[in-house]
C-alpha positions as CSV (number, residue, x, y, z in Angstrom):
1,M,-1.7,13.6,100.1
2,T,-4.4,15.9,99.3
3,D,-2.2,18.8,98.5
4,L,-0.6,17.0,95.6
5,P,-1.2,17.4,91.8
6,K,-3.6,14.7,90.3
7,T,-1.0,13.9,87.9
8,T,1.7,13.3,90.9
9,I,-0.9,11.1,92.9
10,E,-1.3,8.9,89.7
11,E,2.3,8.6,89.1
12,T,2.9,7.5,92.6
13,L,0.1,4.4,92.5
14,P,0.6,1.1,90.7
15,E,-0.7,0.8,87.2
16,L,-4.2,-1.3,87.6
17,S,-5.6,-4.0,85.5
18,A,-9.2,-3.7,84.0
19,S,-10.1,-6.3,86.4
20,A,-9.0,-4.5,89.2
21,K,-10.9,-1.1,88.4
22,R,-14.3,-3.3,88.6
23,M,-16.1,-3.6,92.2
24,N,-19.3,-5.2,92.9
25,M,-19.4,-4.3,96.6
26,G,-22.6,-6.5,97.1
27,R,-20.9,-9.5,96.0
28,L,-17.7,-8.7,97.6
29,L,-19.8,-8.6,101.2
30,S,-21.1,-11.8,100.5
31,A,-17.9,-13.5,100.5
32,P,-18.1,-16.3,103.1
33,L,-16.2,-16.1,106.3
34,P,-13.8,-18.6,107.4
35,N,-14.5,-21.2,110.0
36,Y,-11.8,-21.1,113.0
37,N,-13.5,-24.5,114.5
38,S,-12.3,-26.7,111.8
39,S,-8.8,-27.9,110.5
40,V,-9.2,-25.3,107.6
41,P,-10.8,-22.2,107.3
42,G,-12.9,-23.0,104.3
43,S,-14.9,-26.2,102.9
44,F,-12.7,-29.1,104.0
45,V,-13.4,-31.2,100.8
46,W,-12.8,-28.7,98.2
47,T,-9.7,-27.2,99.9
48,K,-8.2,-30.7,100.0
49,I,-9.2,-31.0,96.4
50,A,-7.9,-27.5,95.5
51,F,-4.2,-27.9,97.0
52,W,-4.0,-31.5,95.6
53,L,-4.4,-29.8,92.2
54,C,-2.1,-27.0,92.9
55,R,0.6,-29.1,93.9
56,R,-0.2,-31.3,90.5
57,V,0.1,-28.3,88.4
58,S,3.0,-26.6,90.1
59,A,5.0,-30.1,89.9
60,A,4.8,-29.2,85.9
61,Q,5.2,-25.5,86.1
62,F,8.6,-25.5,88.1
63,R,11.7,-27.8,87.3
64,T,12.4,-27.8,90.9
65,T,11.0,-26.6,94.2
66,S,12.7,-26.2,97.4
67,S,12.0,-24.5,100.8
68,S,13.9,-23.9,104.1
69,S,13.1,-25.8,107.4
70,H,9.8,-26.0,109.1
71,E,11.0,-26.6,112.8
72,R,10.9,-23.2,113.8
73,L,7.6,-22.7,112.5
74,L,5.7,-24.8,114.7
75,R,7.9,-24.4,117.6
76,D,5.5,-22.0,119.7
77,G,2.1,-23.5,118.5
78,G,0.7,-19.8,117.6
79,G,-0.5,-18.6,114.0
80,A,2.0,-17.3,111.5
81,M,1.6,-14.0,109.5
82,C,3.8,-14.3,106.4
83,C,5.4,-11.8,104.6
84,G,7.1,-11.6,101.3
85,W,8.3,-9.4,98.8
86,H,5.7,-9.9,95.8
87,T,7.2,-10.1,92.1
88,N,5.3,-13.0,90.6
89,G,1.6,-12.6,91.2
90,L,-0.4,-15.7,92.3
91,M,2.7,-17.8,92.3
92,D,4.2,-15.8,95.3
93,P,0.9,-16.7,97.7
94,L,1.0,-20.3,96.4
95,G,4.5,-21.0,96.9
96,I,4.2,-20.1,100.5
97,F,0.7,-22.0,101.0
98,L,2.2,-25.1,99.6
99,N,5.6,-25.2,101.7
100,H,4.4,-24.1,105.1
101,P,3.2,-26.8,107.5
102,K,0.0,-24.7,108.7
103,E,-3.5,-24.3,106.8
104,F,-4.1,-20.6,105.7
105,V,-6.8,-18.2,105.9
106,V,-6.5,-16.1,103.0
107,G,-6.9,-12.0,101.8
108,A,-6.4,-11.4,98.4
109,R,-7.3,-8.7,95.8
110,H,-10.9,-8.0,95.7
111,D,-11.5,-9.3,92.1
112,L,-10.1,-12.7,92.8
113,V,-13.3,-13.2,94.6
114,T,-15.7,-12.0,91.9
115,R,-13.8,-13.3,88.6
116,P,-15.7,-15.9,86.8
117,L,-14.4,-19.5,87.5
118,L,-11.8,-18.5,90.0
119,S,-14.5,-17.0,92.3
120,W,-16.1,-20.5,92.6
121,W,-12.9,-21.6,94.0
122,T,-12.1,-18.7,96.2
123,R,-15.3,-18.7,97.9
124,R,-15.1,-22.1,99.0
125,L,-11.6,-21.6,100.4
126,A,-13.0,-18.4,102.2
127,V,-10.7,-16.1,100.6
128,Q,-11.3,-12.4,102.1
129,P,-11.3,-9.7,99.6
130,V,-9.3,-6.6,100.3
131,V,-9.5,-3.3,98.8
132,R,-6.1,-1.8,98.1
133,R,-5.5,2.2,98.7
134,A,-4.6,2.5,94.6
135,E,-8.1,1.2,94.0
136,L,-9.7,3.7,96.4
137,L,-7.6,6.8,95.1
138,R,-8.7,5.8,91.3
139,G,-12.3,5.9,92.3
140,G,-13.1,2.3,92.3
141,C,-15.5,2.7,95.5
142,T,-16.1,4.9,98.3
143,E,-13.8,5.5,101.4
144,E,-16.8,4.1,103.7
145,E,-17.1,1.2,101.7
146,A,-13.5,0.2,101.4
147,A,-13.2,0.7,105.4
148,H,-16.1,-1.4,105.9
149,L,-15.3,-4.2,103.5
150,N,-11.2,-3.8,104.8
151,G,-12.4,-4.0,108.2
152,R,-14.5,-7.2,108.0
153,S,-11.9,-8.7,106.1
154,L,-9.1,-7.8,108.2
155,L,-10.8,-9.0,111.5
156,A,-11.7,-12.5,110.0
157,L,-8.1,-12.5,108.9
158,S,-6.8,-11.7,112.5
159,S,-9.5,-13.8,114.0
160,G,-7.9,-16.8,111.7
161,V,-4.3,-16.2,112.9
162,A,-5.4,-16.0,116.3
163,N,-6.9,-19.5,116.3
164,G,-3.5,-20.7,115.1
165,F,-3.9,-20.5,111.0
166,G,-1.5,-19.3,109.1
167,C,-2.1,-16.0,106.6
168,V,0.1,-14.5,103.9
169,L,-0.3,-10.9,103.3
170,F,2.2,-8.9,101.2
171,P,3.6,-5.4,102.8
172,E,4.2,-3.7,99.3
173,G,0.6,-4.0,98.9
174,T,1.1,-5.0,94.7
175,S,3.1,-7.2,92.4
176,H,5.9,-5.5,90.7
177,S,8.9,-5.9,88.5
178,E,11.6,-4.1,90.6
179,S,14.8,-6.0,91.5
180,H,14.4,-4.7,95.2
181,M,11.4,-4.2,97.6
182,I,9.4,-1.3,97.3
183,R,7.4,1.1,99.8
184,F,6.3,-0.9,102.8
185,K,2.5,-0.7,103.7
186,T,1.1,-1.7,107.0
187,G,-1.8,-4.1,106.5
188,P,0.3,-7.4,107.6
189,M,1.3,-5.3,110.6
190,R,-2.0,-4.2,111.5
191,T,-3.5,-7.6,111.0
192,V,-1.1,-9.6,113.1
193,L,-1.3,-7.1,116.0
194,A,-5.1,-7.6,116.0
195,A,-4.4,-11.2,115.9
196,S,-2.4,-10.6,119.1
197,A,-4.9,-8.9,120.5
198,L,-7.5,-11.7,119.9
199,A,-5.1,-14.0,121.0
200,I,-4.6,-12.5,124.3
201,A,-8.3,-12.1,124.9
202,S,-9.1,-15.6,124.3
203,D,-5.9,-16.9,126.1
204,L,-4.2,-18.4,123.2
205,P,-0.5,-18.7,122.0
206,L,0.6,-15.4,120.5
207,P,1.2,-15.3,116.7
208,H,4.4,-14.4,115.0
209,L,5.3,-12.8,111.8
210,V,7.3,-14.7,109.1
211,P,9.3,-13.0,106.5
212,V,9.4,-15.1,103.4
213,G,12.1,-15.0,100.7
214,L,10.5,-16.1,97.1
215,H,13.2,-16.9,94.9
216,F,12.5,-17.8,91.1
217,R,15.4,-18.4,88.9
218,R,13.5,-16.6,86.0
219,R,9.8,-16.1,87.1
220,D,8.3,-15.6,83.7
221,L,9.4,-18.8,82.3
222,F,8.3,-22.3,82.3
223,R,10.2,-25.1,84.4
224,T,11.9,-22.4,86.1
225,D,13.4,-23.1,89.5
226,Q,11.7,-22.1,92.9
227,Y,13.2,-21.7,96.6
228,V,11.0,-20.5,99.2
229,E,12.9,-19.4,102.2
230,F,11.3,-19.0,105.7
231,G,13.0,-16.8,108.0
232,E,13.5,-16.3,111.6
233,P,10.0,-15.7,113.1
234,I,9.3,-11.9,114.3
235,Q,7.8,-12.7,118.2
236,I,5.0,-10.4,119.1
237,A,5.0,-9.7,122.8
238,P,2.2,-8.9,125.0
239,S,3.8,-5.7,125.6
240,D,3.2,-4.7,121.9
241,V,-0.5,-4.9,121.9
242,P,-2.2,-2.0,123.9
243,S,-5.4,-3.2,126.4
244,P,-8.0,-0.9,124.2
245,L,-7.0,-2.9,121.5
246,V,-7.7,-6.2,123.2
247,E,-10.9,-5.1,124.5
248,A,-12.1,-4.0,121.3
249,V,-11.4,-7.1,119.1
250,K,-12.9,-9.1,122.1
251,I,-16.6,-7.8,121.2
252,G,-15.9,-8.3,117.5
253,N,-15.0,-4.7,116.6
254,W,-12.3,-3.7,114.3
255,V,-10.2,-1.0,115.6
256,E,-7.2,0.1,114.3
257,P,-4.0,-0.6,116.0
258,P,-1.7,2.3,117.4
259,A,0.4,3.9,114.9
260,D,3.4,3.4,116.9
261,S,2.9,-0.3,117.3
262,V,2.3,-0.7,113.5
263,N,5.2,1.4,112.6
264,S,7.6,-0.1,115.1
265,L,6.8,-4.0,113.9
266,R,7.0,-2.8,110.4
267,D,10.2,-1.4,111.1
268,K,11.3,-4.7,112.4
269,L,10.1,-6.3,109.2
270,R,11.6,-3.9,107.0
271,D,15.2,-4.9,108.6
272,R,14.8,-8.4,107.9
273,L,13.0,-8.9,105.0
274,P,15.0,-7.2,102.4
275,H,17.9,-9.8,103.5
276,H,15.8,-12.4,102.2
277,T,15.2,-10.9,98.9
278,P,17.5,-10.0,95.6
279,D,17.7,-6.2,97.1
280,T,19.8,-5.0,94.0
281,A,19.6,-1.8,92.2
282,S,18.9,-3.6,88.9
283,W,18.1,-7.0,87.8
284,T,21.5,-6.9,85.7
285,E,23.4,-6.6,89.2
286,H,21.2,-9.4,90.6
287,R,22.5,-11.5,87.7
288,A,26.1,-10.2,88.2
289,L,26.3,-11.5,91.9
290,H,25.0,-15.0,91.0
291,L,28.0,-15.0,88.1
292,I,30.4,-13.9,90.7
293,A,29.0,-16.7,93.1
294,H,29.3,-19.2,90.5
295,V,32.9,-18.2,89.9
296,R,34.0,-18.3,93.2
297,A,32.3,-21.5,93.7
298,N,33.6,-23.1,90.3
299,R,37.4,-22.0,91.5
300,S,37.1,-23.5,94.6
301,N,36.2,-26.8,93.5
302,R,32.7,-26.6,94.9
303,P,30.3,-25.9,92.1
304,L,26.8,-24.7,93.0
305,K,24.7,-27.6,92.0
306,E,21.1,-26.2,93.4
307,W,19.3,-23.2,93.1
308,K,18.9,-22.9,96.9
309,D,22.6,-22.9,97.2
310,E,23.1,-20.3,94.5
311,V,20.6,-18.3,96.3
312,H,22.4,-18.1,99.7
313,A,26.1,-17.7,97.7
314,A,25.1,-14.9,95.6
315,R,23.7,-13.3,98.9
316,E,26.8,-14.0,100.8
317,V,28.5,-11.8,97.7
318,R,26.0,-9.1,98.0
319,S,26.5,-8.8,101.8
320,T,30.3,-8.6,101.9
321,W,30.7,-6.5,98.8
322,P,33.6,-3.8,99.3
323,G,31.8,-0.3,100.3
324,R,28.1,-1.7,100.4
325,T,25.8,0.2,102.8
326,P,22.3,-1.2,103.5
327,A,19.6,1.3,102.1
328,F,16.2,1.5,101.0
329,P,15.9,1.2,98.0
330,P,19.8,-0.2,97.4
331,Q,22.3,1.6,95.9
332,P,24.4,0.3,92.8
333,L,27.5,-1.7,93.8
334,E,30.9,-0.3,92.8
335,A,34.3,-1.5,93.4
336,P,36.4,-3.5,91.0
337,G,35.2,-6.4,89.3
338,M,31.6,-5.3,89.3
339,E,31.1,-4.0,85.9
340,E,32.9,-6.7,84.3
341,A,30.7,-9.3,86.2
342,K,27.8,-7.1,84.7
343,E,28.8,-7.3,81.3
344,A,29.5,-11.0,81.3
345,A,26.3,-12.1,82.8
346,T,24.5,-9.9,80.1
347,I,26.5,-11.8,77.7
348,L,25.1,-14.9,79.0
349,D,21.8,-13.5,79.3
350,N,21.3,-12.4,76.0
351,A,22.5,-16.1,74.7
352,G,19.8,-17.5,76.7
353,L,22.6,-18.7,79.2
354,D,23.4,-18.0,82.9
355,A,26.6,-18.8,84.9
356,R,25.7,-22.6,85.4
357,D,27.1,-22.8,81.8
358,L,30.8,-21.6,83.0
359,N,33.2,-24.1,82.9
360,K,35.0,-26.1,86.2
361,K,37.4,-23.3,86.3
362,A,34.8,-20.2,85.6
363,E,37.3,-19.7,82.8
364,G,35.0,-19.7,79.9
365,L,31.7,-22.0,78.6
366,R,31.7,-25.5,79.6
367,H,31.1,-28.3,77.1
368,A,28.1,-30.6,76.8
369,H,28.1,-33.6,79.5
370,L,27.7,-36.6,77.1
371,S,26.9,-38.5,80.5
372,A,23.5,-36.7,80.6
373,L,22.7,-37.8,77.0
374,P,21.3,-41.0,77.5
375,L,18.4,-39.6,80.1
376,A,17.9,-36.8,77.5
377,L,16.9,-39.3,74.8
378,L,14.6,-41.1,77.2
379,K,12.6,-37.8,78.2
380,L,12.7,-36.7,74.4
381,S,11.5,-40.2,73.5
382,M,8.9,-40.2,76.1
383,L,7.8,-36.8,75.0
384,F,7.3,-37.9,71.3
385,A,5.8,-41.3,72.1
386,L,3.0,-39.4,74.0
387,L,2.7,-36.4,72.4
388,P,-0.7,-37.5,70.5
389,I,-2.4,-37.7,73.7
390,T,-0.3,-34.9,75.3
391,V,-1.6,-32.3,72.4
392,T,-5.4,-33.4,72.7
393,A,-5.2,-33.2,76.7
394,Y,-3.0,-29.7,76.8
395,G,-3.4,-28.3,73.7
396,I,-6.0,-25.9,74.7
397,Q,-4.4,-24.9,78.0
398,I,-1.0,-24.4,76.4
399,A,-2.7,-22.2,73.8
400,L,-5.0,-20.2,76.3
401,G,-2.0,-19.7,78.9
402,R,0.3,-18.7,76.0
403,L,-2.3,-16.1,75.0
404,L,-3.2,-14.9,78.7
405,G,0.1,-14.7,79.7
406,D,1.4,-12.8,76.8
407,S,-1.7,-10.1,76.3
408,T,-2.6,-9.3,80.3
409,D,-2.4,-5.8,81.2
410,E,-1.0,-6.4,84.8
411,G,2.8,-6.8,83.5
412,L,5.4,-9.9,83.5
413,D,4.7,-10.5,87.3
414,A,1.2,-11.6,86.4
415,R,2.4,-14.1,83.1
416,T,3.1,-17.4,85.0
417,S,0.0,-16.6,86.9
418,Y,-2.4,-17.1,84.2
419,Q,-0.3,-20.0,83.0
420,F,-1.0,-21.7,86.3
421,L,-4.6,-20.7,86.3
422,A,-5.0,-22.2,82.7
423,G,-3.7,-25.5,83.6
424,F,-5.4,-25.5,86.5
425,F,-9.0,-24.8,85.5
426,G,-8.1,-25.7,81.9
427,S,-7.7,-29.4,82.9
428,L,-10.6,-29.4,85.3
429,I,-13.1,-28.3,82.2
430,V,-11.3,-29.7,79.3
431,W,-10.1,-33.1,80.4
432,P,-13.7,-34.9,81.1
433,F,-14.6,-34.0,77.5
434,I,-11.5,-35.2,76.4
435,A,-11.4,-38.3,78.2
436,G,-14.6,-38.9,76.7
437,G,-13.5,-38.2,73.2
438,W,-10.7,-40.9,73.7
439,L,-13.4,-43.4,75.3
440,L,-15.6,-42.8,71.9
441,L,-12.6,-43.3,69.9
442,A,-11.7,-46.1,71.7
443,V,-14.7,-48.0,71.4
444,N,-15.5,-47.2,68.0
445,A,-12.5,-49.1,67.1
446,Q,-12.5,-51.9,69.5
447,D,-12.5,-54.5,66.4
448,T,-9.3,-53.1,65.3
449,L,-7.7,-52.8,68.6
450,A,-8.9,-56.6,69.4
451,A,-7.2,-57.8,65.9
452,E,-3.8,-56.1,67.1
453,L,-3.8,-57.1,70.7
454,G,-5.7,-60.3,70.8
455,W,-8.3,-59.4,73.1
456,N,-11.2,-56.8,73.3
457,W,-10.7,-54.5,76.0
458,V,-14.2,-53.8,76.3
459,H,-14.8,-57.2,77.5
460,L,-12.0,-57.2,80.2
461,F,-14.8,-57.9,82.8
462,G,-16.7,-60.0,80.6
463,T,-19.7,-59.6,77.9
464,G,-23.0,-57.9,79.0
465,V,-24.3,-54.5,79.4
466,V,-23.1,-54.1,83.1
467,A,-19.6,-55.8,82.5
468,E,-18.8,-53.5,79.3
469,T,-20.2,-50.5,81.0
470,G,-17.6,-51.3,83.9
471,A,-14.8,-51.7,81.6
472,M,-15.4,-48.3,79.7
473,L,-15.7,-46.4,83.0
474,M,-12.7,-47.9,84.1
475,F,-11.0,-46.7,80.9
476,Y,-12.4,-43.1,81.5
477,T,-11.1,-42.9,84.9
478,F,-7.6,-43.9,83.7
479,C,-7.7,-41.5,81.1
480,F,-7.1,-38.6,83.8
481,P,-3.8,-40.1,85.7
482,I,-2.8,-40.7,81.8
483,F,-3.1,-37.0,81.0
484,W,-1.3,-36.0,84.1
485,W,1.6,-38.5,83.1
486,C,1.8,-37.1,79.7
487,G,2.1,-33.4,81.1
488,M,4.8,-34.6,83.3
489,S,6.4,-36.5,80.3
490,F,6.1,-33.1,78.4
491,A,7.7,-31.1,81.3
492,W,10.4,-33.3,81.5
493,G,10.9,-33.5,77.6
494,W,11.1,-29.7,77.6
495,D,13.8,-29.8,79.9
496,A,15.6,-31.8,77.6
497,L,15.0,-29.5,74.7
498,V,16.2,-26.6,76.7
499,D,19.2,-28.2,77.7
500,T,20.1,-29.0,74.3
501,K,19.5,-25.5,73.1
502,K,21.7,-24.8,75.5
503,A,24.4,-27.1,74.9
504,W,24.2,-25.8,71.1
505,T,24.6,-22.0,72.0
506,R,27.5,-22.9,74.1
507,R,29.1,-24.9,71.2
508,W,28.2,-22.4,68.4
509,M,28.6,-18.9,70.3
510,K,30.4,-16.4,67.9
511,K,34.3,-16.4,68.9
512,S,34.2,-12.6,69.3
513,Q,31.4,-13.3,72.1
514,T,33.5,-16.1,73.6
515,D,36.7,-14.1,73.9
516,R,35.2,-11.3,75.2
517,L,33.7,-13.4,78.2
518,R,37.0,-14.9,78.7
519,G,38.4,-11.9,79.3
520,L,35.8,-10.6,81.4
521,L,36.0,-13.7,83.7
522,A,39.8,-13.4,84.0
523,R,38.8,-10.0,85.9
524,V,35.8,-10.8,88.0
525,N,37.4,-12.4,90.9
C-alpha cells in the first residue's frame, strides 16, 4: 500500500463525512465499557427506554417490517456476531437490534460517541467507538492511537459476545450505495475469534457468526418495506481458536488472531452473505429480477403479496438465471428476457411504480381496487382530522429530517438515518414544549370549551388547587400518546396518498409507454 501514489490510495477509500474526520481521542477513550454481569451491557433503564422509543419511531418510518425465524439463533446459548451488508446507515444495525432475540454490545463509527445529543445515548448504551482504516489513512489520528482505541473496543465487544450477548459489525466497514457487497474487512472475524477464545477460557458456549440480509424496498423513502433475514449461523469450532490467543485474552490483552484463522472465517462468510443481498451488477438489474419474479408469480396465479416473499422469489430468479456464475463482484446477467425486463422495470420506476402495479396476468398495468377505497378514505379522514395536532407535534421534526437527510455529505445511504434521528431526538426535545403549549391553550380556553362540552375539564377531579393541578397534569401526560397516535395516523394517511397517486399514474400513463410496457412484458418470461 505504501508504494501506491497518494491519489490512488485516496480513490480506493470511501468518502468521509466532515463528522467522521473530526476525532477527539480523550473523549473516545472515556467511553464507558459494557457491563457483562447485567442483562444489558449498558444502563438497563436507558437501554430499555431507547429501544422502546426506537420501536415507536420505526413503526412510523416503515410501512411493513418482517424478519425470519429466531429459533436457530437461540439453540446453542452462545453469543452472536451478526454481519450484514451495509447500505442504509443507522437503519441497518437498528433493524438487527430490534429483530434479534438477544441484547447487544454495540461497536460503531467513532463519531457516534462524540456527536452532540447522540453521544448522550450511545454512552448510556455503552457503545464502543471504532476507528476505520479510511480515517486512519486520511490522518484523523496516529496509528498508535487507532490501534489502542480499536484494541480496547474490540476486546470489550469480544467479551460481550463471549458472555452470550449479540454484536453487529459490518464486514464492508462502511455504508455504501452499490447493489452488491464491496471488499470484506476482517474486524468481525477477529472479534468473534477473540470472543471464542474468551469463551473457551471461561468455559462458556462458543459464539457463532450470523449472516444477515437487510432488505429495503426503497431504502431512501419514508414508509418503505423492511425485511431482516437471519441466515444459518456459522459455528466456531474449538480447533479454529489457537491456544496462544486463549492465553492472551484470559489475562485481558488484545492479541490479533492468526491471519489464517481470520481469513478462513472471512471466506466462509463471503461464501454465504452475498446470497442474502441483491448481489446484482446494478440496481436496474435488481429491479428487473423483481419484475420477473412478479411476472412469473402472477402468471402462475400465486401473486407475491409480501415484501419477504418478493425478496425470496427474486433471489430464486437470480440463482437459476441461465449462464449465471457466482462472482465477486457479480457480473451482469445475460440471456433472452433480461434486457426487456430491465427496460420494463425502468419504465415503472421512472413513473414511481414497481412490479406490484402489474395486472393479474402480468400483461400490463392493473386497475385500482375499489374494495380498498373505504379504508383509504378512513385513513385520509383521520389524517386531516388530526392534522392541526400533527403539524404542531411533528412539523419541526419533519422539516429537520428533510433538511438534514437531503443535505448530508454522507450520501443517499444516510438519508433515512437522519430522518430517524430527527424523529427520535426531535420528539424527546420538542414534545414536552408542545404539550405545554397545548395545556396552556386548553387552560385559557376552558370557559369556551365548557360552554361547548357542557362541563369544565379543569374540574374533572373537583375544584381546588390540588384537583385542578391533577387534571392539568393528566392533560399534559395524555398529550404524548396522542402525539404518537397522530404520527401513526399521518403515516397511514401517507400510505393512502401514495397508493392514490400510484393508481392515478397507472390510469393516466401515456399510451406510448403502456404499449411499450405491454410489448416488453410479453417477451419477459
